[in-house]
C-alpha positions in Angstrom: 1.4 -13.1 -8.8 1.8 -9.4 -8.7 3.8 -8.0 -5.8 6.1 -11.0 -5.3 9.2 -8.8 -5.0 7.6 -6.2 -2.8 8.2 -5.7 1.0 5.2 -5.6 3.4 4.8 -1.8 3.2 4.9 -1.9 -0.6 2.4 -4.7 -0.7 0.1 -2.6 1.5 0.5 0.3 -1.0 -0.3 -2.1 -3.8 -3.5 -3.1 -2.1 -4.5 0.5 -1.5 -4.0 1.4 -5.2 -5.7 -1.8 -6.3 -8.7 -1.1 -4.1 -9.0 2.4 -5.4 -9.0 1.0 -9.0 -11.5 -1.8 -8.4 -13.9 0.2 -6.1 -13.9 3.7 -7.6 -12.7 3.3 -11.2 -13.7 -0.1 -12.6 -17.5 0.3 -12.1 -17.4 3.4 -14.4 -14.8 2.3 -17.0 -17.4 1.3 -19.6 -18.9 4.7 -19.6 -15.5 6.5 -19.7 -14.4 4.3 -22.6 -17.6 5.2 -24.4 -17.0 8.9 -23.6 -13.4 8.6 -24.7 -12.5 10.6 -21.6 -12.3 10.2 -17.8 -12.8 12.9 -15.2 -9.9 15.0 -13.8 -10.8 14.2 -10.2 -9.0 10.9 -10.7 -5.7 12.8 -10.8 -6.4 14.6 -7.6 -7.5 11.4 -5.8 -4.4 9.6 -7.1 -2.3 12.4 -5.7 -4.1 12.2 -2.3 -3.4 8.5 -2.2 0.3 9.1 -2.9 0.2 7.2 -6.2 2.3 9.8 -8.0 4.8 10.6 -5.3 5.5 7.3 -3.7 9.0 6.9 -5.3 9.9 10.6 -5.1 12.0 12.3 -2.5 10.3 13.9 0.5 11.9 17.2 -0.3 10.1 17.1 -3.7 6.7 16.4 -2.2 7.0 12.6 -2.4 7.0 9.8 0.2 10.7 9.0 -0.1 10.4 5.4 -1.4 12.6 3.6 -3.9 11.6 2.4 -7.4 9.8 -0.7 -6.0 7.1 1.6 -4.9 6.6 2.6 -8.5 6.5 -1.1 -9.4 3.8 -1.6 -6.8 1.7 1.2 -8.4 2.3 0.0 -12.0 1.2 -3.5 -11.0 -1.9 -2.3 -9.2 -3.3 0.3 -11.7 -4.4 -2.3 -14.4 -7.1 -3.5 -12.0 -9.0 -0.4 -13.1 -9.9 -2.3 -16.2 -8.7 0.0 -18.9 -5.1 0.7 -20.0 -6.1 4.3 -20.9 -6.3 5.3 -17.2 -3.1 3.4 -16.3 -1.2 5.1 -19.1 -2.5 8.6 -18.3 -1.5 8.2 -14.6 1.9 6.7 -15.5 2.6 9.7 -17.8 2.0 11.9 -14.8 4.3 10.0 -12.4 6.9 8.2 -14.5 7.2 10.0 -17.8 6.6 13.8 -17.7 7.9 14.4 -14.2 11.1 12.4 -13.4 13.4 14.8 -15.2 11.9 17.7 -13.2 13.0 15.8 -10.0 16.4 15.1 -11.5 17.2 18.5 -13.0 14.7 21.0 -11.6 15.6 24.1 -9.6 13.8 24.6 -6.3 11.4 27.1 -8.1 10.7 24.6 -10.8 10.0 21.8 -8.3 7.7 24.0 -6.3 5.8 25.3 -9.4 5.5 22.1 -11.4 6.6 18.9 -9.6 5.0 19.3 -6.2 1.5 20.1 -7.6 1.9 17.3 -10.2 2.6 14.8 -7.5 -0.3 16.1 -5.5 -2.6 15.7 -8.6 -3.3 19.4 -8.6 -1.6 20.0 -12.0 -1.8 17.6 -14.9 1.4 16.9 -16.9 2.1 15.8 -20.4 5.4 14.9 -22.1 5.9 16.6 -25.4 8.3 14.6 -27.6 6.8 13.1 -30.7 6.1 15.3 -33.7 4.3 14.8 -37.0 7.6 14.1 -38.8 9.6 12.8 -35.8 8.6 9.8 -33.8 11.2 7.4 -32.5 13.8 9.5 -34.3 13.9 12.1 -31.5 16.9 13.9 -32.9 14.8 15.0 -35.9 12.3 17.2 -33.9 11.5 20.6 -35.4 9.9 22.5 -32.6 12.1 25.5 -32.0 12.8 27.5 -28.9 14.6 30.8 -29.6 16.3 32.6 -26.7 15.1 36.3 -26.7 16.3 38.1 -23.7 15.1 36.4 -20.6 12.5 34.3 -22.5 12.2 31.4 -24.9 9.9 31.9 -27.9 8.6 28.4 -28.9 7.0 27.5 -32.2 6.2 24.0 -33.6 3.9 21.1 -33.1 3.7 17.8 -31.1 1.4 14.8 -31.7 0.2 11.6 -30.0 0.5 13.5 -26.6 -1.2 11.6 -23.7 -3.0 14.0 -21.4 -2.7 16.6 -24.1 -6.3 17.7 -23.9 -6.2 18.5 -20.2 -2.5 19.1 -19.3 -1.7 22.3 -17.4 1.9 22.0 -18.4 4.0 20.2 -20.9 7.6 18.9 -20.3 8.6 19.9 -23.8 11.5 18.7 -26.0 12.6 21.4 -28.4 15.6 22.6 -30.4 17.4 25.6 -29.0 20.1 25.3 -31.6 18.7 23.9 -34.9 22.2 23.6 -36.4 23.6 21.4 -33.7 21.7 18.1 -34.3 20.9 16.2 -31.2 23.3 18.4 -29.2 21.0 21.3 -29.8 18.0 19.8 -28.0 16.7 21.1 -24.7 13.8 20.5 -22.3 11.6 23.4 -21.3 8.6 23.4 -19.0 5.7 25.1 -20.8 2.4 26.0 -19.0 -0.5 25.5 -21.4 -2.1 28.8 -20.4 0.5 30.8 -22.3 -0.5 32.8 -25.3 0.1 30.9 -28.6 -0.5 27.4 -27.2 -3.4 25.4 -28.5 -4.7 21.9 -28.3 -5.0 21.6 -32.1 -6.9 18.3 -32.3 -8.1 15.4 -30.1 -7.1 12.2 -31.7 -9.1 9.0 -32.0 -7.2 5.8 -31.3 -7.5 2.0 -31.8 -7.3 1.5 -28.1 -6.8 3.3 -24.8 -10.1 5.0 -25.5 -10.7 6.8 -22.2 -7.2 8.4 -22.3 -7.1 11.7 -24.2 -4.4 12.0 -26.9 -3.9 15.2 -28.7 -2.0 17.2 -31.3 -0.5 20.4 -29.7 0.5 23.6 -31.5 2.9 26.3 -30.4 2.7 29.6 -32.1 5.4 32.0 -30.7 4.7 30.9 -27.1 6.8 32.9 -24.7 8.0 31.4 -21.5 10.6 32.6 -18.9 14.1 31.3 -19.5 14.0 30.0 -16.0 11.7 27.2 -17.2 14.7 25.6 -19.0 15.4 22.2 -17.3 19.0 21.5 -16.7 21.5 22.8 -19.3 20.7 24.1 -22.7 21.7 21.5 -25.4 21.6 18.5 -23.1 18.0 17.6 -23.5 18.6 14.6 -25.8 20.8 13.0 -23.1 18.3 13.8 -20.3 15.5 12.3 -22.4 17.4 9.1 -23.0 17.7 8.6 -19.3 14.0 9.5 -18.8 12.9 7.0 -21.5 14.2 4.1 -19.3 11.6 5.0 -16.6 8.9 5.2 -19.2 9.7 1.9 -20.8 10.2 0.0 -17.6 7.0 1.2 -16.0 5.1 0.5 -19.2 6.5 -3.1 -19.3 5.6 -3.8 -15.7 2.1 -2.5 -15.9 1.6 -4.5 -19.2 2.6 -7.7 -17.5 0.1 -7.0 -14.7 -2.6 -6.2 -17.2 -1.9 -9.5 -19.1 -2.1 -11.4 -15.9 -5.5 -9.9 -15.3 -6.6 -10.9 -18.8 -5.5 -14.5 -18.2 -7.3 -14.7 -14.8 -10.6 -13.3 -16.2 -10.4 -15.5 -19.2 -9.9 -18.6 -17.0 -12.9 -17.6 -15.0 -14.9 -17.3 -18.2 -13.7 -20.7 -19.4 -14.8 -22.4 -16.2 -18.4 -21.1 -16.7 -18.7 -21.4 -20.5 -19.7 -24.8 -21.6 -19.4 -26.3 -25.1 -20.1 -29.9 -26.1 -21.1 -30.9 -22.6 -18.3 -29.5 -20.5 -16.5 -26.2 -19.6 -14.2 -25.1 -22.4 -11.2 -24.9 -20.0 -11.6 -28.6 -19.5 -10.4 -29.1 -23.1 -6.8 -30.2 -23.2 -6.0 -27.9 -26.1 -6.9 -24.8 -24.1 -5.2 -26.1 -20.9 -2.0 -26.3 -22.9 -2.6 -22.9 -24.4 -2.9 -21.3 -21.0 0.1 -23.2 -19.7 2.1 -21.6 -22.6 0.6 -18.2 -21.9 1.4 -18.3 -18.2 5.0 -19.6 -18.9 5.7 -16.7 -21.3 4.2 -14.2 -19.0 6.3 -15.4 -16.1 9.4 -15.0 -18.2 8.3 -11.5 -19.1 7.7 -10.7 -15.4 11.0 -11.9 -14.2 12.9 -10.1 -17.0 11.0 -6.9 -16.0 11.8 -7.4 -12.3 15.5 -8.0 -13.1 15.6 -4.7 -15.0 13.8 -3.0 -12.1 16.4 -4.4 -9.7 19.2 -3.0 -11.8 17.4 0.4 -12.2 16.7 0.7 -8.5 20.2 -0.2 -7.5 21.8 2.5 -9.8 19.2 5.3 -9.4 18.2 4.9 -5.8 20.9 3.0 -4.0 24.1 4.1 -5.8 22.5 7.4 -7.2 24.4 7.1 -10.4 23.4 7.5 -14.1 22.1 4.3 -15.6 24.8 2.0 -17.0 24.6 0.7 -20.6 23.9 -2.7 -19.2 20.8 -1.5 -17.3 19.6 0.4 -20.4 20.0 -2.8 -22.4 17.9 -4.8 -19.9 15.2 -2.2 -19.8 15.1 -2.3 -23.6 15.0 -6.1 -23.6 12.1 -6.1 -21.1 10.0 -3.6 -23.1 10.7 -5.6 -26.3 9.9 -9.0 -24.9 6.9 -7.9 -22.9 5.4 -6.2 -25.9 5.4 -9.4 -27.9 4.2 -11.5 -25.0 1.2 -9.4 -24.0 0.1 -9.2 -27.7 0.3 -13.0 -27.9 -1.7 -13.4 -24.7 -4.4 -10.9 -25.6 -4.8 -12.5 -29.0 -5.1 -16.1 -27.6 -7.5 -15.0 -24.8 -9.7 -13.2 -27.4 -9.7 -16.4 -29.5 -10.6 -18.4 -26.3 -13.8 -16.3 -26.0 -14.9 -17.0 -29.5 -17.6 -14.7 -30.9 -18.0 -13.1 -27.5 -14.4 -12.0 -27.6 -15.1 -10.0 -30.8 -17.8 -8.0 -29.1 -16.9 -4.5 -27.9 -18.7 -5.1 -24.6 -16.3 -7.7 -23.3 -13.1 -6.9 -21.4 -11.0 -9.1 -23.6 -11.7 -7.1 -26.7 -10.5 -4.0 -24.8 -7.4 -5.8 -23.6 -6.6 -6.8 -27.2 -6.9 -3.3 -28.5 -5.0 -1.7 -25.6 -2.1 -4.1 -25.5 -1.1 -3.3 -29.0 0.3 0.1 -28.0 3.3 -1.3 -26.1 5.1 -2.3 -29.3 4.8 1.3 -30.5 4.8 3.8 -27.7 8.0 4.9 -25.9 10.1 3.6 -28.8 8.9 0.9 -31.2 10.0 -2.7 -31.0 12.1 -2.1 -34.0 13.9 0.7 -32.2 14.3 -1.4 -29.2 16.1 -4.1 -31.3 18.3 -1.4 -32.8 19.3 -0.1 -29.3 19.9 -3.6 -28.0 22.1 -4.5 -31.0 24.2 -1.4 -30.4 24.5 -2.2 -26.7 25.6 -5.7 -27.6 28.4 -4.2 -29.8 26.8 -5.3 -33.1 26.5 -3.4 -36.3 29.5 -1.2 -35.8 
């Protein structure tokens, strides 16, 4: 059912990305999962195929498409068979780079965005810290202005692409006394003195994606690497979060559909007590329920994407509170639905589902991240309640 809202060109793009995933990535996924790493050439190939730049303006090195091109990509990537690769590529295209397109100077776009869209530079988004997760305003990484440079000290954690990134779109405090109004975004190349990848982190799921702790010890970067205005980083990030949350929800729906489809195929072949297990009415009803919930999640995500596309690409205005609310609702609802589906599909496989070698065990592990990353489900409920005018 993926691609039902796409036009003919976007459907062709979807098939191109899907074929790349199934032919070049899927056959090697098991090894990359075991290695807990996938090769960097995937970024370059994704750039060559236009996966990163499809929904970016041509003057930025993209193809000039609207947000539905990003939807096409997000729905196709789960066909690679591991959410770790999907997440890593979405960080590159929809999380670490949108604010460069929105705020960047020509020099910043040429130095960072264009090579990122081409897959020649790998990007990471540096927000979460050891003592500041969803509470972004509590970050402690400091950027002091010294002449025509910023001197940056602090730490970030749970950073996707952190082991291999050539630059980090970094959230830091330029005025520690100003609360969230003292936060700025600075582009930090990882080859500067004082930067280190402090630790590669082991995770419950998304094994082939690298996740790291990063350390900044008096890192000096030119002041021209400041994105937008000093002190406005918190507000920029809140807009940027909507892209992250929406793309994550859309890709998770596509991944859950793949889990259902593969589980049904298994259920037609696996026999118990004389007939295929999918012939049992109990499981037929279970899959009817799963598909119904997933369709509701898909349509809510599509509706949020329509609102996002209209405001950002057609009207070219900041996102309204109503669209932010719908994006938050989509992420919240999708997170619960995909967890439910992966759990039921694992149960459907019985003992085989508990084995690490089966796709469904990976889907079960990987799907759990959506209720945490990019803002926990609890934070989504908090934001939705505020946007509904509650709790004042």
